[in-house]
ChimeraX commands (.cxc) that place a marker at each C-alpha (Angstrom):
marker #1 position 0.00,0.00,0.00 radius 0.5
marker #1 position 2.81,2.42,0.87 radius 0.5
marker #1 position 4.32,2.18,-2.62 radius 0.5
marker #1 position 0.95,2.96,-4.20 radius 0.5
marker #1 position 0.61,6.09,-2.03 radius 0.5
marker #1 position 4.10,7.27,-2.98 radius 0.5
marker #1 position 3.30,6.62,-6.66 radius 0.5
marker #1 position 0.71,9.42,-6.49 radius 0.5
marker #1 position 3.36,12.00,-5.56 radius 0.5
marker #1 position 5.26,14.23,-8.00 radius 0.5
marker #1 position 8.30,12.74,-9.72 radius 0.5
marker #1 position 10.86,15.08,-8.13 radius 0.5
marker #1 position 9.66,14.06,-4.65 radius 0.5
marker #1 position 9.83,10.37,-5.56 radius 0.5
marker #1 position 13.34,10.84,-6.91 radius 0.5
marker #1 position 14.55,12.46,-3.69 radius 0.5
marker #1 position 12.94,9.74,-1.57 radius 0.5
marker #1 position 14.35,6.87,-3.67 radius 0.5
marker #1 position 17.88,8.24,-4.10 radius 0.5
marker #1 position 18.63,8.45,-0.39 radius 0.5
marker #1 position 20.31,5.30,0.94 radius 0.5
marker #1 position 20.68,6.55,4.51 radius 0.5
marker #1 position 19.92,3.72,6.96 radius 0.5
marker #1 position 19.12,5.82,10.02 radius 0.5
marker #1 position 15.54,7.17,9.97 radius 0.5
marker #1 position 16.35,10.55,11.55 radius 0.5
marker #1 position 19.36,11.07,9.32 radius 0.5
marker #1 position 17.29,10.06,6.27 radius 0.5
marker #1 position 14.61,12.62,7.08 radius 0.5
marker #1 position 17.26,15.30,7.65 radius 0.5
marker #1 position 18.71,14.52,4.23 radius 0.5
marker #1 position 15.26,14.83,2.65 radius 0.5
marker #1 position 14.82,18.27,4.22 radius 0.5
marker #1 position 18.22,19.31,2.82 radius 0.5
marker #1 position 17.42,18.09,-0.68 radius 0.5
marker #1 position 13.88,19.43,-1.05 radius 0.5
marker #1 position 12.39,22.85,-0.59 radius 0.5
marker #1 position 10.52,23.28,2.67 radius 0.5
marker #1 position 6.98,22.74,1.33 radius 0.5
marker #1 position 7.99,19.48,-0.41 radius 0.5
marker #1 position 9.85,18.23,2.65 radius 0.5
marker #1 position 6.79,18.91,4.80 radius 0.5
marker #1 position 4.73,16.96,2.27 radius 0.5
marker #1 position 7.09,13.98,2.61 radius 0.5
marker #1 position 6.70,14.09,6.40 radius 0.5
marker #1 position 2.89,14.20,6.14 radius 0.5
marker #1 position 2.86,11.29,3.66 radius 0.5
marker #1 position 5.01,9.23,6.03 radius 0.5
marker #1 position 2.66,10.02,8.91 radius 0.5
marker #1 position -0.44,9.19,6.83 radius 0.5
marker #1 position 1.03,5.83,5.75 radius 0.5
marker #1 position 1.98,5.00,9.35 radius 0.5
marker #1 position -1.56,5.85,10.51 radius 0.5
marker #1 position -3.14,3.74,7.75 radius 0.5
marker #1 position -0.94,0.77,8.65 radius 0.5
marker #1 position -1.89,1.03,12.34 radius 0.5
marker #1 position -5.59,1.17,11.45 radius 0.5
marker #1 position -5.18,-1.94,9.29 radius 0.5
marker #1 position -3.17,-3.91,11.87 radius 0.5
marker #1 position -4.98,-2.98,15.08 radius 0.5
marker #1 position -8.53,-2.16,13.92 radius 0.5
marker #1 position -8.76,-4.16,10.68 radius 0.5
marker #1 position -9.80,-1.00,8.84 radius 0.5
marker #1 position -8.20,-0.78,5.42 radius 0.5
marker #1 position -7.79,2.45,3.49 radius 0.5
marker #1 position -7.11,2.64,-0.24 radius 0.5
marker #1 position -4.00,4.48,-1.48 radius 0.5
marker #1 position -6.29,7.13,-2.99 radius 0.5
marker #1 position -8.01,7.76,0.34 radius 0.5
marker #1 position -4.63,8.18,2.04 radius 0.5
marker #1 position -3.49,10.52,-0.72 radius 0.5
marker #1 position -6.71,12.54,-0.42 radius 0.5
marker #1 position -6.15,12.86,3.34 radius 0.5
marker #1 position -2.65,14.23,2.67 radius 0.5
marker #1 position -4.06,16.79,0.22 radius 0.5
marker #1 position -6.75,17.93,2.66 radius 0.5
marker #1 position -4.34,18.11,5.61 radius 0.5
marker #1 position -1.80,20.17,3.65 radius 0.5
marker #1 position -4.56,22.46,2.37 radius 0.5
marker #1 position -5.73,23.08,5.94 radius 0.5
marker #1 position -2.15,23.58,7.05 radius 0.5
marker #1 position -1.61,26.14,4.30 radius 0.5
marker #1 position -4.77,28.06,5.26 radius 0.5
marker #1 position -3.73,28.28,8.90 radius 0.5
marker #1 position -0.14,29.27,8.18 radius 0.5
marker #1 position 0.33,33.07,8.40 radius 0.5
marker #1 position 1.22,34.71,5.11 radius 0.5
marker #1 position 4.64,36.30,4.82 radius 0.5
marker #1 position 4.57,39.93,3.86 radius 0.5
marker #1 position 5.02,40.50,0.15 radius 0.5
marker #1 position 4.51,36.86,-0.82 radius 0.5
marker #1 position 1.61,35.51,-2.81 radius 0.5
marker #1 position -0.13,32.32,-1.74 radius 0.5
marker #1 position 0.07,29.36,-4.10 radius 0.5
marker #1 position -3.06,27.30,-4.62 radius 0.5
marker #1 position -2.91,23.76,-6.01 radius 0.5
marker #1 position -5.48,23.64,-8.80 radius 0.5
marker #1 position -7.85,20.70,-8.83 radius 0.5
marker #1 position -8.52,18.80,-12.02 radius 0.5
marker #1 position -11.28,19.85,-14.38 radius 0.5
marker #1 position -13.49,17.53,-16.38 radius 0.5
marker #1 position -15.04,18.14,-19.78 radius 0.5
marker #1 position -18.50,16.58,-20.19 radius 0.5
marker #1 position -19.42,14.70,-23.37 radius 0.5
marker #1 position -22.32,15.67,-25.65 radius 0.5
marker #1 position -25.79,14.84,-24.32 radius 0.5
marker #1 position -26.67,11.20,-24.73 radius 0.5
marker #1 position -23.05,10.03,-24.69 radius 0.5
marker #1 position -20.88,8.52,-21.98 radius 0.5
marker #1 position -17.33,9.74,-21.51 radius 0.5
marker #1 position -14.60,7.27,-20.55 radius 0.5
marker #1 position -11.29,8.83,-19.51 radius 0.5
marker #1 position -8.25,6.55,-19.68 radius 0.5
marker #1 position -4.63,6.78,-18.60 radius 0.5
marker #1 position -1.55,4.64,-17.89 radius 0.5
marker #1 position 1.22,4.60,-15.29 radius 0.5
marker #1 position 4.63,2.92,-15.26 radius 0.5
marker #1 position 6.56,1.82,-12.18 radius 0.5
marker #1 position 9.99,3.39,-11.93 radius 0.5
marker #1 position 11.63,0.58,-9.98 radius 0.5
marker #1 position 9.75,-2.53,-11.08 radius 0.5
marker #1 position 8.70,-3.96,-14.43 radius 0.5
marker #1 position 5.06,-3.16,-13.65 radius 0.5
marker #1 position 2.51,-0.97,-15.39 radius 0.5
marker #1 position -1.14,-0.11,-14.86 radius 0.5
marker #1 position -3.94,1.37,-16.93 radius 0.5
marker #1 position -7.20,2.87,-15.71 radius 0.5
marker #1 position -10.57,3.87,-17.11 radius 0.5
marker #1 position -13.44,5.80,-15.54 radius 0.5
marker #1 position -16.90,6.33,-17.03 radius 0.5
marker #1 position -19.30,9.24,-16.40 radius 0.5
marker #1 position -22.42,10.51,-18.08 radius 0.5
marker #1 position -22.94,14.05,-19.39 radius 0.5
marker #1 position -23.94,15.30,-15.93 radius 0.5
marker #1 position -20.74,13.93,-14.37 radius 0.5
marker #1 position -22.36,11.02,-12.52 radius 0.5
marker #1 position -20.04,8.09,-11.89 radius 0.5
marker #1 position -20.95,4.91,-13.77 radius 0.5
marker #1 position -17.93,2.67,-13.28 radius 0.5
marker #1 position -14.15,2.42,-13.23 radius 0.5
marker #1 position -11.50,-0.20,-13.81 radius 0.5
marker #1 position -7.76,-0.74,-13.49 radius 0.5
marker #1 position -5.55,-3.33,-15.17 radius 0.5
marker #1 position -2.13,-4.12,-13.67 radius 0.5
marker #1 position 0.41,-6.08,-15.69 radius 0.5
marker #1 position 4.10,-6.99,-15.68 radius 0.5
marker #1 position 6.63,-7.01,-18.48 radius 0.5
marker #1 position 5.49,-3.98,-20.53 radius 0.5
marker #1 position 7.13,-0.68,-19.64 radius 0.5
marker #1 position 6.72,1.32,-22.85 radius 0.5
marker #1 position 4.50,4.30,-21.91 radius 0.5
marker #1 position 2.89,4.70,-25.35 radius 0.5
marker #1 position 2.07,0.99,-25.61 radius 0.5
marker #1 position 0.36,1.14,-22.21 radius 0.5
marker #1 position -1.57,4.27,-23.24 radius 0.5
marker #1 position -2.96,2.25,-26.16 radius 0.5
marker #1 position -3.78,-0.61,-23.76 radius 0.5
marker #1 position -5.59,1.95,-21.59 radius 0.5
marker #1 position -7.85,2.77,-24.55 radius 0.5
marker #1 position -8.60,-0.93,-24.94 radius 0.5
marker #1 position -9.42,-1.12,-21.23 radius 0.5
marker #1 position -11.78,1.84,-21.64 radius 0.5
marker #1 position -13.71,-0.12,-24.27 radius 0.5
marker #1 position -13.77,-3.19,-21.99 radius 0.5
marker #1 position -15.31,-1.03,-19.26 radius 0.5
marker #1 position -17.89,0.24,-21.75 radius 0.5
marker #1 position -18.86,-3.36,-22.57 radius 0.5
marker #1 position -19.13,-4.18,-18.86 radius 0.5
marker #1 position -21.49,-1.24,-18.39 radius 0.5
marker #1 position -23.43,-2.02,-21.58 radius 0.5
marker #1 position -22.73,1.44,-22.97 radius 0.5
marker #1 position -23.73,1.95,-26.61 radius 0.5
marker #1 position -22.66,5.57,-27.29 radius 0.5
marker #1 position -19.29,6.65,-25.90 radius 0.5
marker #1 position -16.47,9.14,-26.15 radius 0.5
marker #1 position -13.03,7.79,-25.23 radius 0.5
marker #1 position -10.62,10.42,-23.87 radius 0.5
marker #1 position -6.84,10.05,-23.60 radius 0.5
marker #1 position -4.13,12.62,-22.83 radius 0.5
marker #1 position -1.66,10.94,-25.23 radius 0.5
marker #1 position -2.04,12.69,-28.58 radius 0.5
marker #1 position 0.12,10.16,-30.48 radius 0.5
marker #1 position -2.04,7.22,-29.43 radius 0.5
marker #1 position -5.24,9.11,-30.26 radius 0.5
marker #1 position -3.89,9.96,-33.74 radius 0.5
marker #1 position -2.71,6.40,-34.38 radius 0.5
marker #1 position -6.11,4.97,-33.42 radius 0.5
marker #1 position -7.92,7.46,-35.64 radius 0.5
marker #1 position -5.60,6.81,-38.60 radius 0.5
marker #1 position -5.20,3.07,-38.06 radius 0.5
marker #1 position -1.41,3.48,-37.98 radius 0.5
marker #1 position 0.82,0.44,-37.60 radius 0.5
marker #1 position 3.86,0.27,-35.36 radius 0.5
marker #1 position 5.16,-1.31,-32.21 radius 0.5
marker #1 position 1.64,-1.58,-30.83 radius 0.5
marker #1 position -0.16,-2.01,-34.14 radius 0.5
marker #1 position -2.03,-5.09,-32.93 radius 0.5
marker #1 position -3.47,-3.13,-29.99 radius 0.5
marker #1 position -4.53,-0.37,-32.39 radius 0.5
marker #1 position -6.29,-2.91,-34.61 radius 0.5
marker #1 position -8.09,-4.42,-31.62 radius 0.5
marker #1 position -9.23,-0.99,-30.37 radius 0.5
marker #1 position -10.52,0.00,-33.81 radius 0.5
marker #1 position -12.33,-3.33,-34.20 radius 0.5
marker #1 position -13.96,-3.02,-30.78 radius 0.5
marker #1 position -15.11,0.53,-31.52 radius 0.5
marker #1 position -17.22,-0.75,-34.42 radius 0.5
marker #1 position -19.32,-2.85,-32.01 radius 0.5
marker #1 position -20.86,0.29,-30.46 radius 0.5
marker #1 position -23.61,2.43,-31.94 radius 0.5
marker #1 position -21.35,5.47,-31.61 radius 0.5
marker #1 position -17.71,5.43,-30.50 radius 0.5
marker #1 position -15.15,8.19,-30.89 radius 0.5
marker #1 position -11.78,9.00,-29.38 radius 0.5
marker #1 position -10.55,12.48,-28.43 radius 0.5
marker #1 position -7.41,13.98,-26.98 radius 0.5
marker #1 position -7.67,15.87,-23.69 radius 0.5
marker #1 position -5.12,17.82,-21.71 radius 0.5
marker #1 position -3.68,16.21,-18.59 radius 0.5
marker #1 position -5.56,18.48,-16.20 radius 0.5
marker #1 position -8.80,17.19,-17.74 radius 0.5
marker #1 position -7.76,13.59,-17.09 radius 0.5
marker #1 position -6.96,13.77,-13.38 radius 0.5
marker #1 position -9.18,10.97,-12.08 radius 0.5
marker #1 position -8.00,8.36,-14.59 radius 0.5
marker #1 position -4.42,9.44,-13.86 radius 0.5
marker #1 position -4.88,9.06,-10.10 radius 0.5
marker #1 position -6.45,5.61,-10.39 radius 0.5
marker #1 position -3.63,4.40,-12.65 radius 0.5
marker #1 position -0.90,5.81,-10.40 radius 0.5
marker #1 position -2.44,4.39,-7.23 radius 0.5
marker #1 position -2.78,0.93,-8.81 radius 0.5
marker #1 position 0.69,0.59,-10.31 radius 0.5
marker #1 position 2.05,-1.41,-7.34 radius 0.5
marker #1 position -1.16,-3.38,-6.78 radius 0.5
marker #1 position -1.85,-7.03,-7.47 radius 0.5
marker #1 position -1.54,-8.07,-11.10 radius 0.5
marker #1 position -4.96,-8.44,-12.71 radius 0.5
marker #1 position -8.12,-6.45,-13.37 radius 0.5
marker #1 position -9.99,-4.47,-10.71 radius 0.5
marker #1 position -13.41,-2.84,-11.17 radius 0.5
marker #1 position -15.70,-0.43,-9.32 radius 0.5
marker #1 position -19.36,-0.40,-10.32 radius 0.5
marker #1 position -21.36,0.99,-7.38 radius 0.5
marker #1 position -19.09,3.61,-5.86 radius 0.5
marker #1 position -15.95,5.29,-7.23 radius 0.5
marker #1 position -12.56,4.80,-5.56 radius 0.5
marker #1 position -12.16,7.19,-2.65 radius 0.5
marker #1 position -10.86,10.56,-3.81 radius 0.5
marker #1 position -12.20,10.20,-7.36 radius 0.5
marker #1 position -15.13,12.09,-8.92 radius 0.5
marker #1 position -15.28,14.61,-6.09 radius 0.5
marker #1 position -12.47,17.05,-6.91 radius 0.5
marker #1 position -13.24,18.14,-10.46 radius 0.5
marker #1 position -15.20,21.13,-11.67 radius 0.5
marker #1 position -16.91,21.50,-15.02 radius 0.5
marker #1 position -14.91,23.44,-17.58 radius 0.5
marker #1 position -17.15,24.52,-20.45 radius 0.5
marker link #1:1,2 radius 0.2
marker link #1:2,3 radius 0.2
marker link #1:3,4 radius 0.2
marker link #1:4,5 radius 0.2
marker link #1:5,6 radius 0.2
marker link #1:6,7 radius 0.2
marker link #1:7,8 radius 0.2
marker link #1:8,9 radius 0.2
marker link #1:9,10 radius 0.2
marker link #1:10,11 radius 0.2
marker link #1:11,12 radius 0.2
marker link #1:12,13 radius 0.2
marker link #1:13,14 radius 0.2
marker link #1:14,15 radius 0.2
marker link #1:15,16 radius 0.2
marker link #1:16,17 radius 0.2
marker link #1:17,18 radius 0.2
marker link #1:18,19 radius 0.2
marker link #1:19,20 radius 0.2
marker link #1:20,21 radius 0.2
marker link #1:21,22 radius 0.2
marker link #1:22,23 radius 0.2
marker link #1:23,24 radius 0.2
marker link #1:24,25 radius 0.2
marker link #1:25,26 radius 0.2
marker link #1:26,27 radius 0.2
marker link #1:27,28 radius 0.2
marker link #1:28,29 radius 0.2
marker link #1:29,30 radius 0.2
marker link #1:30,31 radius 0.2
marker link #1:31,32 radius 0.2
marker link #1:32,33 radius 0.2
marker link #1:33,34 radius 0.2
marker link #1:34,35 radius 0.2
marker link #1:35,36 radius 0.2
marker link #1:36,37 radius 0.2
marker link #1:37,38 radius 0.2
marker link #1:38,39 radius 0.2
marker link #1:39,40 radius 0.2
marker link #1:40,41 radius 0.2
marker link #1:41,42 radius 0.2
marker link #1:42,43 radius 0.2
marker link #1:43,44 radius 0.2
marker link #1:44,45 radius 0.2
marker link #1:45,46 radius 0.2
marker link #1:46,47 radius 0.2
marker link #1:47,48 radius 0.2
marker link #1:48,49 radius 0.2
marker link #1:49,50 radius 0.2
marker link #1:50,51 radius 0.2
marker link #1:51,52 radius 0.2
marker link #1:52,53 radius 0.2
marker link #1:53,54 radius 0.2
marker link #1:54,55 radius 0.2
marker link #1:55,56 radius 0.2
marker link #1:56,57 radius 0.2
marker link #1:57,58 radius 0.2
marker link #1:58,59 radius 0.2
marker link #1:59,60 radius 0.2
marker link #1:60,61 radius 0.2
marker link #1:61,62 radius 0.2
marker link #1:62,63 radius 0.2
marker link #1:63,64 radius 0.2
marker link #1:64,65 radius 0.2
marker link #1:65,66 radius 0.2
marker link #1:66,67 radius 0.2
marker link #1:67,68 radius 0.2
marker link #1:68,69 radius 0.2
marker link #1:69,70 radius 0.2
marker link #1:70,71 radius 0.2
marker link #1:71,72 radius 0.2
marker link #1:72,73 radius 0.2
marker link #1:73,74 radius 0.2
marker link #1:74,75 radius 0.2
marker link #1:75,76 radius 0.2
marker link #1:76,77 radius 0.2
marker link #1:77,78 radius 0.2
marker link #1:78,79 radius 0.2
marker link #1:79,80 radius 0.2
marker link #1:80,81 radius 0.2
marker link #1:81,82 radius 0.2
marker link #1:82,83 radius 0.2
marker link #1:83,84 radius 0.2
marker link #1:84,85 radius 0.2
marker link #1:85,86 radius 0.2
marker link #1:86,87 radius 0.2
marker link #1:87,88 radius 0.2
marker link #1:88,89 radius 0.2
marker link #1:89,90 radius 0.2
marker link #1:90,91 radius 0.2
marker link #1:91,92 radius 0.2
marker link #1:92,93 radius 0.2
marker link #1:93,94 radius 0.2
marker link #1:94,95 radius 0.2
marker link #1:95,96 radius 0.2
marker link #1:96,97 radius 0.2
marker link #1:97,98 radius 0.2
marker link #1:98,99 radius 0.2
marker link #1:99,100 radius 0.2
marker link #1:100,101 radius 0.2
marker link #1:101,102 radius 0.2
marker link #1:102,103 radius 0.2
marker link #1:103,104 radius 0.2
marker link #1:104,105 radius 0.2
marker link #1:105,106 radius 0.2
marker link #1:106,107 radius 0.2
marker link #1:107,108 radius 0.2
marker link #1:108,109 radius 0.2
marker link #1:109,110 radius 0.2
marker link #1:110,111 radius 0.2
marker link #1:111,112 radius 0.2
marker link #1:112,113 radius 0.2
marker link #1:113,114 radius 0.2
marker link #1:114,115 radius 0.2
marker link #1:115,116 radius 0.2
marker link #1:116,117 radius 0.2
marker link #1:117,118 radius 0.2
marker link #1:118,119 radius 0.2
marker link #1:119,120 radius 0.2
marker link #1:120,121 radius 0.2
marker link #1:121,122 radius 0.2
marker link #1:122,123 radius 0.2
marker link #1:123,124 radius 0.2
marker link #1:124,125 radius 0.2
marker link #1:125,126 radius 0.2
marker link #1:126,127 radius 0.2
marker link #1:127,128 radius 0.2
marker link #1:128,129 radius 0.2
marker link #1:129,130 radius 0.2
marker link #1:130,131 radius 0.2
marker link #1:131,132 radius 0.2
marker link #1:132,133 radius 0.2
marker link #1:133,134 radius 0.2
marker link #1:134,135 radius 0.2
marker link #1:135,136 radius 0.2
marker link #1:136,137 radius 0.2
marker link #1:137,138 radius 0.2
marker link #1:138,139 radius 0.2
marker link #1:139,140 radius 0.2
marker link #1:140,141 radius 0.2
marker link #1:141,142 radius 0.2
marker link #1:142,143 radius 0.2
marker link #1:143,144 radius 0.2
marker link #1:144,145 radius 0.2
marker link #1:145,146 radius 0.2
marker link #1:146,147 radius 0.2
marker link #1:147,148 radius 0.2
marker link #1:148,149 radius 0.2
marker link #1:149,150 radius 0.2
marker link #1:150,151 radius 0.2
marker link #1:151,152 radius 0.2
marker link #1:152,153 radius 0.2
marker link #1:153,154 radius 0.2
marker link #1:154,155 radius 0.2
marker link #1:155,156 radius 0.2
marker link #1:156,157 radius 0.2
marker link #1:157,158 radius 0.2
marker link #1:158,159 radius 0.2
marker link #1:159,160 radius 0.2
marker link #1:160,161 radius 0.2
marker link #1:161,162 radius 0.2
marker link #1:162,163 radius 0.2
marker link #1:163,164 radius 0.2
marker link #1:164,165 radius 0.2
marker link #1:165,166 radius 0.2
marker link #1:166,167 radius 0.2
marker link #1:167,168 radius 0.2
marker link #1:168,169 radius 0.2
marker link #1:169,170 radius 0.2
marker link #1:170,171 radius 0.2
marker link #1:171,172 radius 0.2
marker link #1:172,173 radius 0.2
marker link #1:173,174 radius 0.2
marker link #1:174,175 radius 0.2
marker link #1:175,176 radius 0.2
marker link #1:176,177 radius 0.2
marker link #1:177,178 radius 0.2
marker link #1:178,179 radius 0.2
marker link #1:179,180 radius 0.2
marker link #1:180,181 radius 0.2
marker link #1:181,182 radius 0.2
marker link #1:182,183 radius 0.2
marker link #1:183,184 radius 0.2
marker link #1:184,185 radius 0.2
marker link #1:185,186 radius 0.2
marker link #1:186,187 radius 0.2
marker link #1:187,188 radius 0.2
marker link #1:188,189 radius 0.2
marker link #1:189,190 radius 0.2
marker link #1:190,191 radius 0.2
marker link #1:191,192 radius 0.2
marker link #1:192,193 radius 0.2
marker link #1:193,194 radius 0.2
marker link #1:194,195 radius 0.2
marker link #1:195,196 radius 0.2
marker link #1:196,197 radius 0.2
marker link #1:197,198 radius 0.2
marker link #1:198,199 radius 0.2
marker link #1:199,200 radius 0.2
marker link #1:200,201 radius 0.2
marker link #1:201,202 radius 0.2
marker link #1:202,203 radius 0.2
marker link #1:203,204 radius 0.2
marker link #1:204,205 radius 0.2
marker link #1:205,206 radius 0.2
marker link #1:206,207 radius 0.2
marker link #1:207,208 radius 0.2
marker link #1:208,209 radius 0.2
marker link #1:209,210 radius 0.2
marker link #1:210,211 radius 0.2
marker link #1:211,212 radius 0.2
marker link #1:212,213 radius 0.2
marker link #1:213,214 radius 0.2
marker link #1:214,215 radius 0.2
marker link #1:215,216 radius 0.2
marker link #1:216,217 radius 0.2
marker link #1:217,218 radius 0.2
marker link #1:218,219 radius 0.2
marker link #1:219,220 radius 0.2
marker link #1:220,221 radius 0.2
marker link #1:221,222 radius 0.2
marker link #1:222,223 radius 0.2
marker link #1:223,224 radius 0.2
marker link #1:224,225 radius 0.2
marker link #1:225,226 radius 0.2
marker link #1:226,227 radius 0.2
marker link #1:227,228 radius 0.2
marker link #1:228,229 radius 0.2
marker link #1:229,230 radius 0.2
marker link #1:230,231 radius 0.2
marker link #1:231,232 radius 0.2
marker link #1:232,233 radius 0.2
marker link #1:233,234 radius 0.2
marker link #1:234,235 radius 0.2
marker link #1:235,236 radius 0.2
marker link #1:236,237 radius 0.2
marker link #1:237,238 radius 0.2
marker link #1:238,239 radius 0.2
marker link #1:239,240 radius 0.2
marker link #1:240,241 radius 0.2
marker link #1:241,242 radius 0.2
marker link #1:242,243 radius 0.2
marker link #1:243,244 radius 0.2
marker link #1:244,245 radius 0.2
marker link #1:245,246 radius 0.2
marker link #1:246,247 radius 0.2
marker link #1:247,248 radius 0.2
marker link #1:248,249 radius 0.2
marker link #1:249,250 radius 0.2
marker link #1:250,251 radius 0.2
marker link #1:251,252 radius 0.2
marker link #1:252,253 radius 0.2
marker link #1:253,254 radius 0.2
marker link #1:254,255 radius 0.2
marker link #1:255,256 radius 0.2
marker link #1:256,257 radius 0.2
marker link #1:257,258 radius 0.2
view
């Protein structure tokens, strides 16, 4: 679980955490504070505390929290901490912007997809999340696999997983959304290449729906799919689905962006 929580953090924080080989805990934390700016070092400390708390709840109370719920707690705690911290004279406050979501046309279902690659292990994950035009959650899925570490190949696999989710939900009219422009173009054009077989499978599956289209979206419009993929990258190999309720921390942070 701890690795999945860390996977949701920014790359420069992960790099600082992974590069340190200090064996003593206090010395390791001191090194982190030397390497990172103060706000990032505080974030590391809060993540460590949140993981420790989640582990204690699991061991002593048999209450298990998902990596996304732990990550959401960290975000809320740091936001509260930032609001209570007095502002320094002459400095502007920095606000972390939440993700925005673009609704599909009326009568269509939007399925956002994304992929994540483990930095230290030969593991990758893809995620898909479906919502109707009003933003209501319909379902989500994650697929974790080993042996494929090419980001663009996994982005294409994520599109295939999005169509699998659509079949699970018996969706007939859908808009697939990916933040990888190359994959979107290759699927539209039917381009061949390293992952040509995946492209062919995606295009063949799309013909089984009444209406199916694929669009490119910016990363900030793909936050929920990104978070599910990142939080699942160190999970058990296989397919995981959510049909009744979304994973904790998903579908409750976006705003509509017309």
